[in-house]
C-alpha positions in Angstrom: 22.3 1.9 -26.5 19.0 3.0 -28.2 17.6 6.4 -27.0 14.0 7.0 -26.2 13.0 10.2 -28.2 10.1 12.6 -27.7 6.9 11.7 -29.5 4.2 14.2 -29.9 0.4 13.4 -29.4 -0.2 12.4 -33.0 2.9 10.1 -32.9 1.7 8.5 -29.7 -1.7 7.9 -31.1 -0.2 6.4 -34.2 1.9 4.0 -32.1 -1.3 2.8 -30.3 -3.1 2.4 -33.5 -0.2 0.3 -35.1 -0.4 -2.0 -32.0 -4.2 -2.6 -32.8 -5.8 -0.2 -30.4 -9.0 1.1 -31.7 -9.1 4.9 -31.7 -12.4 6.8 -32.2 -12.4 10.4 -31.0 -8.8 11.7 -31.7 -9.2 15.1 -30.1 -10.6 13.7 -26.9 -7.9 11.1 -26.7 -5.2 13.8 -27.3 -6.6 15.7 -24.4 -6.4 12.6 -22.1 -2.9 11.8 -23.2 -1.7 15.4 -22.7 -3.2 15.3 -19.1 -2.4 11.8 -18.1 0.9 11.1 -19.7 1.4 8.4 -22.4 3.9 6.5 -20.3 1.7 6.1 -17.3 -1.4 5.2 -19.4 0.5 2.6 -21.4 1.6 0.9 -18.2 -1.8 -0.9 -18.3 -1.6 -2.1 -21.9 -0.1 -5.6 -21.0 -3.5 -6.5 -19.7 -4.9 -6.0 -23.2 -2.1 -7.4 -25.3 -1.2 -10.7 -26.8 2.2 -12.4 -26.8 3.3 -10.4 -29.9 2.6 -7.2 -27.7 -0.3 -6.1 -30.0 -3.7 -5.3 -28.5 -6.3 -8.0 -28.5 -8.6 -7.4 -31.4 -11.4 -5.0 -30.5 -9.6 -3.3 -27.7 -10.6 0.4 -27.4 -8.8 3.3 -26.0 -11.8 3.7 -23.6 -11.1 0.3 -22.1 -7.4 1.1 -21.6 -8.3 4.4 -20.0 -11.0 2.7 -17.9 -8.3 0.4 -16.4 -6.2 3.4 -15.8 -8.9 5.3 -13.9 -10.0 2.2 -12.1 -6.5 1.7 -10.6 -6.4 5.5 -9.7 -9.7 5.2 -7.9 -9.0 2.1 -5.9 -5.5 3.4 -5.2 -7.2 6.4 -3.5 -9.5 4.2 -1.6 -6.7 2.0 -0.3 -4.5 5.1 0.4 -7.3 6.7 2.6 -7.6 3.5 4.7 -3.8 2.9 4.9 -3.5 6.4 6.4 -6.1 5.6 9.0 -4.1 2.5 10.0 -0.8 4.4 10.0 -2.2 7.0 12.4 -3.7 4.4 14.6 -0.4 2.4 14.8 1.7 5.5 15.4 -0.7 6.5 18.3 -0.5 3.0 19.8 3.3 3.0 19.6 3.8 6.4 21.0 1.4 5.7 23.8 3.1 2.4 24.8 6.6 3.8 24.7 5.8 7.2 26.4 3.9 5.4 29.1 6.7 3.0 29.8 9.9 5.1 29.2 9.0 8.8 29.3 8.2 11.6 27.0 11.5 13.2 26.2 13.9 12.0 23.4 16.7 11.3 25.9 14.2 9.0 27.8 12.2 7.1 25.1 15.2 6.8 22.7 17.5 5.3 25.4 19.1 2.2 23.8 18.3 0.3 27.1 14.6 0.5 26.2 15.0 -1.8 23.1 15.8 -5.3 22.3 18.7 -6.8 24.1 19.0 -9.7 21.5 22.7 -9.8 20.5 21.6 -10.5 16.9 19.7 -7.2 16.9 22.1 -4.8 18.4 23.4 -3.4 15.1 19.8 -3.0 13.9 18.9 -1.3 17.1 21.6 1.3 16.7 20.9 1.8 13.0 17.2 2.4 13.6 17.8 4.7 16.5 20.2 6.7 14.4 17.6 7.0 11.6 15.0 8.3 14.1 17.4 10.8 15.6 18.4 11.9 12.0 14.6 12.6 11.4 14.6 14.8 14.5 17.5 16.8 13.2 16.2 17.1 9.6 12.5 17.5 10.1 12.3 18.8 13.7 12.4 22.4 12.3 10.1 21.9 9.4 6.8 21.0 11.0 4.6 23.3 13.2 4.0 20.8 15.9 7.7 19.8 16.4 8.8 23.4 16.1 6.3 24.3 18.9 7.7 21.7 21.3 11.3 22.4 20.5 10.8 26.2 21.0 8.6 26.1 24.1 9.7 22.9 25.9 13.2 22.0 24.4 12.1 18.5 23.4 9.7 16.5 21.1 7.4 14.0 22.8 7.0 10.7 20.9 3.4 11.3 20.1 4.5 14.4 18.2 7.6 12.8 16.7 5.7 10.0 15.0 4.1 12.5 12.7 7.4 13.1 11.0 8.5 9.5 10.9 7.7 7.6 7.7 5.5 4.4 8.0 8.5 2.3 6.9 10.7 3.7 9.7 7.9 3.1 12.2 7.8 -0.5 11.1 11.6 -0.7 11.7 11.1 1.0 15.0 8.6 -1.6 16.1 10.9 -4.4 15.2 13.6 -3.2 17.7 11.2 -3.0 20.6 11.5 -5.3 23.5 9.2 -8.3 23.1 6.9 -7.2 26.0 6.3 -3.9 24.2 5.7 -5.5 20.9 3.2 -7.9 22.5 1.3 -5.0 24.1 0.9 -3.3 20.7 0.1 -6.4 18.7 -2.4 -7.6 21.3 -4.5 -4.6 20.7 -5.4 -6.2 17.3 -5.4 -9.8 18.7 -2.3 -10.6 16.6 1.0 -12.2 17.5 4.3 -10.2 17.2 5.5 -11.8 14.0 2.2 -11.4 12.1 1.9 -7.9 13.2 5.5 -7.2 12.1 4.8 -8.7 8.7 1.6 -6.6 8.4 3.6 -3.4 9.0 6.2 -4.2 6.3 3.4 -4.9 3.7 1.4 -1.9 4.6 4.4 0.4 4.4 5.2 -1.0 1.0 1.7 -0.4 -0.4 1.4 3.0 1.5 4.4 4.3 -0.3 3.2 2.9 -3.7 -0.1 4.7 -3.2 1.6 8.0 -2.2 3.7 8.0 -5.4 0.8 7.0 -7.6 2.4 3.9 -9.0 0.5 1.0 -10.5 -1.4 -0.7 -7.7 -3.6 -3.4 -8.9 -1.0 -6.0 -9.8 1.7 -5.1 -7.3 3.5 -7.9 -5.4 5.6 -7.7 -2.1 8.4 -9.9 -1.0 6.9 -10.2 2.5 3.8 -12.4 2.7 0.8 -12.6 4.9 0.8 -15.7 7.0 -1.8 -18.3 6.2 -4.9 -17.5 8.2 -8.6 -18.0 8.7 -9.5 -15.8 5.8 -7.7 -18.0 3.2 -9.3 -21.2 4.4 -12.7 -19.7 5.0 -12.8 -18.3 1.5 -11.6 -21.7 0.1 -8.9 -20.0 -1.7 -7.2 -22.5 -4.2 -3.6 -23.8 -3.6 -0.8 -24.7 -6.0 1.9 -26.9 -4.5 0.5 -26.3 -1.1 0.5 -22.4 -1.3 -2.6 -20.2 -1.4 -2.7 -18.5 -4.9 -4.5 -15.4 -3.6 -4.1 -13.2 -0.5 -0.4 -13.7 0.3 1.6 -10.9 -1.2 -0.9 -9.3 -3.6 -3.5 -6.6 -3.3 -5.9 -9.0 -1.6 -3.3 -9.5 1.2 -3.8 -5.8 2.0 -7.6 -6.4 2.3 -6.8 -9.3 4.7 -4.7 -6.9 6.8 -7.2 -4.2 6.8 -9.8 -6.6 7.9 -7.8 -7.2 11.0 -6.8 -3.6 11.7 -9.9 -1.5 10.8 -13.0 -1.4 12.7 -16.0 -3.4 11.4 -17.7 -0.2 10.2 -14.6 1.2 8.5 -13.9 -2.1 6.8 -17.5 -2.4 5.5 -17.3 1.1 4.1 -13.9 0.2 2.5 -15.3 -3.0 0.8 -18.4 -1.1 -0.4 -16.3 1.6 -2.0 -14.0 -0.9 -3.6 -17.0 -3.0 -4.8 -18.5 0.1 -6.4 -15.3 0.6 -8.5 -15.2 -3.0 -9.5 -18.8 -2.9 -10.6 -18.1 0.2 -12.7 -15.2 -1.6 -14.3 -17.5 -4.5 -15.3 -19.5 -2.0 -17.4 -16.6 -0.5 -19.2 -14.3 -3.4 -20.1 -15.6 -6.1 -22.4 -12.6 -7.3 -24.4 -11.3 -9.3 -21.5 -13.3 -10.8 -18.6 -13.2 -8.5 -15.5 -12.6 -11.8 -13.5 -9.1 -12.0 -15.2 -8.3 -8.5 -13.9 -9.4 -9.4 -10.4 -7.3 -12.5 -10.6 -4.3 -10.3 -11.5 -5.1 -8.3 -8.4 -5.0 -11.5 -6.3 -8.8 -11.4 -5.7 -10.6 -14.7 -5.4 -14.0 -14.9 -7.0 -15.8 -14.6 -3.6 -13.5 -11.7 -2.5 -16.3 -9.7 -0.9 -17.3 -12.5 1.4 -14.4 -11.6 3.7 -16.8 -9.1 5.5 -18.8 -12.0 6.9 -15.8 -13.8 8.4 -15.3 -13.2 12.2 
C-alpha cells in the first residue's frame, strides 16, 4: 500500500504546476495554501480538470481559489438558514408533544405516546433510547438543562430539543403518532411523508455545513418528491425523472421555499444570487452555468421566488 507523505508548500505548488495550473504570485499562493490546507482546496480541482486529471489549459490558481471561497460563502448562507429551520421545527415539535403529553421526561417520553405500528416498535424503542442517552450525556453540560435538573428535577422538551441533533429530531418525528405528525406537518401545509423526507435531507446538509465539507455538488440518498416547483420551472427530465431539484443543492432551496417565510426566503435567494454573480466575474475557463448545473441549479433557478 502506498503512503501519502508530507509535502511542503513549494512541493505543493510544484504539483499544481505540473498538472497545468497557472501560478502567478507564489508568495501569495503559499500564504493561501498554509491557511486553507492544500487538501481542502484541491477538492475543487475536478471542476477544472480534463479526463487525464490535468487542469484545463489557462486555468489559474485564482479561479480554483474562487471556487473554494464561493463554496465556503454559500455554505455559510445555507447553514444560517438551516439553523433557522432547525430551531423552528424543534419549537413546533416540543410545543405539540408538551401540549399533548406533558412537560416531564416520564410523561412526554412514555412509549405509549408514540407510533403503535407493529413494524415500528423496534424503531420507537431505539429512538427513545437515543433521546434518553442524550439526557444522560448532555444534560449536565448545558446551562439550560443544568438549571432545570438542579431546580426542578426534570428537563422539559422545549429545553431538551436544544441538546438533540437535527438528525435525532428527524428520527424522533418519524416515531410520532400519525395525528401528531400531521399537526406539525400541517403548519407548513405539507403531508407527513414529504415533511419527513425534508427533515432527512435538511439534517444531511446541516451536518455537512457544520463540518465545512464540500457543499456545491453534494447529493443525498433521499429525494424531494416531485412538486409544483419542478413543473413550474420547466425542469428537464431524463427517463421521466427531473434532472434538478431532487437530491442536490437545489432540492434544499425547494425545501427552504416551503419552510422559510417569504421575507426570509427572498433574503436567502438575494444573498445566494450575490455570490453567484461574484463567481461569474472570477471564473472564465469554464462557464459558470456548468458549475450551477453541478449544483443542481436549473438556468432559471432564481424564478422560484415568484412561485406561490
